[in-house]
C-alpha positions as CSV (number, residue, x, y, z in Angstrom):
1,M,226.0,36.1,55.0
2,A,225.7,32.7,56.7
3,R,222.1,31.7,57.5
4,S,221.2,30.0,60.8
5,L,219.9,26.5,60.8
6,K,216.6,27.8,62.1
7,Y,216.3,30.3,59.2
8,R,217.0,27.6,56.6
9,A,214.5,25.2,58.2
10,T,211.8,27.8,58.4
11,K,212.4,28.7,54.7
12,L,212.2,25.1,53.7
13,A,209.0,24.5,55.7
14,I,207.2,27.5,54.3
15,K,208.1,26.7,50.7
16,L,207.4,22.9,51.1
17,F,204.2,23.0,53.1
18,G,202.7,26.3,51.9
19,S,200.6,24.6,49.2
20,I,199.3,21.7,51.2
21,Q,195.7,21.9,52.2
22,F,193.8,19.8,54.7
23,H,190.1,18.9,54.3
24,K,188.0,17.9,57.3
25,Y,185.1,16.0,55.7
26,P,186.1,13.5,54.5
27,F,189.6,13.9,55.8
28,W,192.2,14.2,53.0
29,M,195.1,16.3,52.0
30,S,195.7,18.0,48.7
31,F,198.5,20.0,47.1
32,G,197.4,23.3,45.7
33,N,193.9,24.3,44.9
34,T,191.9,25.2,41.8
35,K,188.6,26.1,43.5
36,Y,188.6,29.3,45.6
37,K,185.7,31.0,47.4
38,V,186.5,34.6,46.2
39,R,184.5,34.7,42.9
40,G,183.8,37.2,40.2
41,P,181.1,39.4,41.9
42,E,183.3,39.9,44.9
43,Q,186.4,40.5,42.8
44,R,184.6,43.2,40.7
45,H,183.3,44.8,43.9
46,V,186.8,45.1,45.4
47,I,188.3,46.3,42.1
48,N,185.6,49.1,42.0
49,I,186.3,50.3,45.5
50,M,190.1,49.9,45.8
51,K,192.6,52.7,45.3
52,P,196.4,52.9,45.0
53,G,198.0,52.6,48.4
54,D,195.2,50.4,49.8
55,M,196.3,47.1,51.6
56,I,194.7,43.9,50.5
57,F,194.8,40.7,52.7
58,R,194.1,37.1,51.8
59,R,193.5,33.8,53.5
60,Y,193.3,30.2,52.3
61,D,191.1,27.9,54.2
62,G,192.8,24.8,55.5
63,Y,196.3,25.5,54.3
64,I,199.2,24.7,56.6
65,N,200.8,28.1,56.3
66,S,197.5,29.6,57.6
67,I,197.9,27.6,60.7
68,F,201.4,28.8,61.5
69,I,200.8,32.5,60.9
70,P,198.8,34.1,63.8
71,G,195.6,35.9,62.9
72,Y,192.9,35.3,60.4
73,F,194.6,36.6,57.3
74,S,198.0,35.1,56.4
75,H,199.2,37.4,53.5
76,A,199.0,41.0,52.5
77,A,199.8,43.2,49.5
78,L,199.7,46.9,48.5
79,I,197.5,48.1,45.6
80,V,199.6,49.7,42.9
81,D,196.9,50.5,40.4
82,D,193.6,49.1,39.2
83,K,195.3,46.0,37.9
84,T,198.4,45.5,39.9
85,I,199.5,44.7,43.5
86,I,203.0,44.4,45.0
87,H,203.8,41.9,47.7
88,A,206.6,40.0,49.4
89,T,206.4,36.3,48.3
90,T,208.7,33.5,49.4
91,H,210.9,34.3,46.4
92,D,211.1,38.1,46.7
93,V,209.1,41.3,46.5
94,V,207.2,41.2,43.2
95,K,204.4,43.0,41.3
96,E,201.5,40.8,40.3
97,D,198.1,41.0,38.6
98,I,195.3,41.6,41.1
99,L,193.3,38.7,39.5
100,T,196.1,36.3,40.5
101,F,196.0,37.6,44.0
102,F,192.3,36.9,44.1
103,R,192.8,33.2,43.8
104,T,192.0,32.7,47.5
105,D,189.2,31.9,49.9
106,R,188.9,35.2,51.8
107,I,190.1,38.8,51.2
108,A,189.9,42.1,53.1
109,L,190.7,45.5,51.8
110,A,191.9,48.3,54.1
111,R,192.7,52.0,53.7
112,M,194.8,54.5,55.6
113,T,192.5,57.3,56.9
114,G,193.2,61.0,56.7
115,T,195.5,60.7,53.7
116,K,195.7,62.5,50.3
117,K,196.3,61.1,46.9
118,K,200.0,62.3,47.1
119,N,200.4,60.2,50.3
120,C,199.1,57.1,48.5
121,T,201.4,57.7,45.6
122,E,204.4,58.0,48.0
123,A,203.4,54.8,49.8
124,V,203.2,52.9,46.5
125,Q,206.5,54.3,45.4
126,K,208.1,53.1,48.7
127,A,206.9,49.6,48.0
128,L,208.0,49.7,44.4
129,N,211.5,50.8,45.6
130,V,212.0,47.5,47.4
131,E,210.9,45.3,44.4
132,G,213.3,42.4,44.2
133,T,214.2,42.4,47.9
134,E,214.5,38.9,49.4
135,Y,211.8,37.5,51.6
136,D,212.4,37.5,55.4
137,F,211.7,34.0,56.7
138,E,212.6,35.2,60.2
139,F,209.8,37.8,60.2
140,K,212.1,40.4,61.8
141,S,211.4,44.1,61.1
142,G,214.3,46.3,60.1
143,N,216.7,43.9,58.4
144,E,217.6,43.7,54.7
145,E,214.9,41.2,53.9
146,I,211.1,42.0,54.0
147,Y,207.9,40.0,54.5
148,C,204.4,40.9,53.4
149,F,203.0,42.7,56.4
150,E,206.2,44.5,56.9
151,L,206.1,45.8,53.3
152,C,202.6,47.3,53.9
153,W,203.7,48.8,57.3
154,E,206.9,50.3,55.8
155,A,205.0,51.8,52.9
156,W,202.9,53.7,55.3
157,Y,205.6,54.2,58.0
158,E,205.2,58.0,57.9
159,F,201.6,57.6,59.2
160,L,202.0,54.3,61.3
161,G,205.3,55.1,63.0
162,S,207.6,52.4,64.4
163,S,206.4,48.9,65.0
164,T,207.0,47.1,68.3
165,P,210.7,46.2,68.5
166,G,211.2,42.4,68.4
167,K,207.6,41.6,67.6
168,P,206.7,40.6,64.1
169,I,204.1,42.8,62.3
170,L,200.9,40.7,61.5
171,A,197.7,41.3,59.6
172,D,195.9,42.1,62.8
173,D,198.4,44.9,63.6
174,L,197.4,46.6,60.4
175,L,193.7,45.8,60.3
176,H,193.1,46.9,63.9
177,H,195.4,50.0,63.8
178,P,193.4,53.2,64.6
179,K,194.6,54.9,61.4
180,I,193.5,52.1,59.1
181,E,189.9,51.5,58.1
182,K,188.7,48.1,56.8
183,I,186.5,48.7,53.8
184,H,185.8,45.2,52.7
185,D,185.9,41.7,54.3
186,S,184.9,38.4,52.6
187,R,183.3,37.2,55.8
188,D,180.7,40.1,55.6
189,W,180.4,39.8,51.8
190,Q,179.7,36.0,51.9
191,K,177.1,36.4,54.7
192,R,175.3,39.2,52.7
193,I,175.0,37.2,49.4
194,G,174.2,33.9,51.2
């Protein structure tokens, strides 16, 4: 399938600029990061409260890709078990260790309300069924490729229903959905511990 010039340019920009970080004081730019704000106590807290089927969101402070993606959180994954998440990366849909996902500056954990363990197992299985699917750099729901927020939405499609046609699904669509409850947010955690 021939890709449009816009699609190829978007894919290149996301892959090229996704790891560049700007710092305000003093102003400088760095590539990648080795010091993140989500630390051990918060990680352990989230691991203790998370369940399969939960959605986990992350944000990097100052990264260019956080600027281009509307909303506070720029990435999402689905919890598979107590050690593993599944998410759509710029390569494809992959399973990854939760501790790797925690290398970030802010996280939020959200859970579908009114569901049973069976529903959670089914949602996880739906996400696992698309493992290896290519990333959707056009952020269009319903095509053969998939992006991170769409993966979470599609896993819970039975409860969430159809998304708005022609509008990309974003973190805020999930986090503010009446059937989804936010059960952890780094912003509250970091205020509480000082």
